[in-house]
N, C-alpha and C positions, 0 to 999 in steps of 0.2 A: 503494499500500500504505500501510495505516495504521501510524503510528509509536506502538506501544503498548509501550514499553520500560520500564526499571526505574531506580530511584534508587540512588544511591551515596553514602555519608558522604564528605565533603569531604577527609578525611585520607587516603583511599586512594591518590590518585595520587601522594602525597609519598613512598609506599613505594619507587617506581622512580626518583625524582629523580636519583640518583647514576649511573644507567645509562642515562638518557634525555635527557641534556643536548643531544644534536643532534636531537632530535625537531623535526619541522616540522608545524605544524597542518594538517589537511585536512578535506575535507567534500564535501558534494554538494547540488545543487538539482534539483528535479524537479516534474513535474506529471502526475497521472493523470486521463485523461478516461474516464469510465465511464457505462453506462447507468442505473446506481442507486448508492446508498450502502448497503452490507450491513454490519452490524457484528455479528459473533458469531452469525451466522445470521438475525438479524432485519432487516427492511428499514427502514433510518432514514429515507431519502429515496427514494421511488419515481419518480424522474425523472432525466435527465441531470445529471451533476455534473462539476465540476473539483476536484481535490484537490492543491493546491500543498504542497510540503514542503522543508524545509531540514534537513540534519544536519551538525553539526560535530564533529570529533575534535580538541580543542585539546590532549590528551594521551593518550598510549598507553593504550587500554582506556576511556577516558572519551568518552562521546557525549552530545551535546546536541541535542534535536530539536524541531521545531516542524512541525505538520501542520495542514491545514485542509480544511474541505468547504464548497464553494460550490454552491448550488442553481442550476442554469442556467435553471430555470423554476420556477414557484411551488409545484410538487407539489400541484396542486388547491388552491391558496390557502393552503398550510400555511406558506409562508416567502416572504419578499421575494425576487424575481428578482435573481440575480447578487450575492448577498450571503452571507456566511460563515453557515452553520448551526451549525458547531462549529469550534473551535480546540483543538488538544492540545499540551500542553508536556511534554516528557520528558527525564529524565536517566537515564543508565545507565552501569554500570562492569562490564567484563569482568574477572574475577579471573584472575591469572596462574597458572592450573593447566593445564598442557599436556595431561595424560591425561584430564581431565574438565573441559572449558570451562564455566564458570558465569558468569552475569551477574545482577546485583541492580540494582533501580533504582525509580523513581517516575514516575507519569504523572498529569497533571492535565487533566480535560476541561472546557472552558469552552463555554456555549451562549449566544451573544449574544442570541438572541430568546426565551429561556426565562425564566420567572419564578424558577425555582429556582436555587441556587447551584451551584458546580462539584462534579463527581465526582472522587475522588481514589483511587488505587490503588498499592500496592507490589507488586513482583513478583520472581520467581525464574525463571530459565531455565537448564536444563541441556541440553548438546549434545554427547554423547560422540563421539569420533572412531571411528565404526564404519561399516560398510557401509549404504546407504541413508540416511545423515545423520539419525538419530534424534534428536529433540529432545522436551523436555517443558517447558512454560511454565505457571506458575501466577500468577494476579493475585488479590490480596486487597484488597477495598474497605475503605477507612478513613474515607471521607466521602461524603455525597451518597447518592442512591438506591442506590448499590452498597455502602453501608456493611455490613460483616460477611458479605458474600457472597464466594464463592471461585469463580473461573472458571479451568479448566485446558484446555489443548490439548496433545495428543500429535501428532507429525506424522513422516512420512517423505518423502524426496525422492530422485529419481534423474534424472541428466542424460545425454543422448545428444548426441554430436557427430558431424558428418558433414563432408565435403568440406574436409579439413585444418582442422576446427573452425570454419569459416566459418559453418556452420549448426548451431545448438545448440537443443535441445528439452529443457525441464525439466518433470517431472511431479511432482506433490505429493499426498499424502493426509493428512487431518487428521481427527481425532476429538475432540470437544469434551464436556466434562462440567462441570456447574455445581451448587454447593450454595448454598442460600438459606434463612435462618431463617424467612422469610415466604412464600416461593413453592416450588414443586415442585423437587425435587432429583433429578438424575439425568443421563444422557447427552441432550444437546440436539440435536446434528445431526453430520453428517460432511461432508466437502467433498473434491472432487477438482478439482485445478487443472493447467493446462497453460500454459506460457509459452514463447514464442519470442522471444528477445532478438536484436538485431542493432545494434551499435554503441551509439548512445545511445536507441535505440528499443526497446520490448518490446511485444508483443501477447500478451495473456493471457485466459483464460477460467477462471471458477470455477463448479463445479456443486455446488449446495447440497442435501444430503439430510437432510431432518428425521427424527429418531428418535422422539422422545416429545413429543407436542403438549402435554403438561402443562408441560414445561420450555421448550419453544419453541412457544408458542400459534400457531394457525392464523392469528390476526388480526394477527401482525406477520411472518408468513412469506410474503411476496408475490413475491419474485423467486428462482425456483430456479437462474437463470443470470445471472452477472455477466460482462460484457465490459469490457475495460479496454485502453486504449492509453496507453502511459507514455513520458515523455522524462525523461532523466536526463543530468546533467553533473557531472563531478568537478572539484574544484580543490584 
């Protein structure tokens, strides 16, 4: 899963300094193996990929993330094999609102083999504590090709557990909307996801459903199905 989180002003963690003196930093490392790299409905790499990631939580509510995409073959000559096509750096902070959890943050997208500079976004995420785990996340482009573009995702999720919670299945539904001053504006796609986690492993599939080919053109929508095997370890 791609780490597309949000930035936080550095002063915010200081607000909880008095109450969190016993906090122990924690984090996770992982890698996803997938049949392609799909970003916001568009097929970025149409061949098998590996996506390593690291997330650190040095302070309550503060998250630092790094995520990368490695093309395992050249995608018809587009990329060098087994090299990074993209590296994302993110910082996010979850505001201490129990009734309405809110996160703010920053993400920077780096492209090692591209002539253009990085893309940068700020974002805001709201996830009320309600049935079906609704959430709404908005990304606003501040630099690069996404400058002055708005991308939003609304999602619902539900999880079932069987055999004394030894087997769990999580289903998600997502609807995406995009605003651009230079390209078409509207709903781009929907997605249905199914994930089966087991200890440090997870098997998932994502079905992409295009809505408006002016917003998500046919020439970038190459893979309707994404299959992923994930490995995660917490520390």
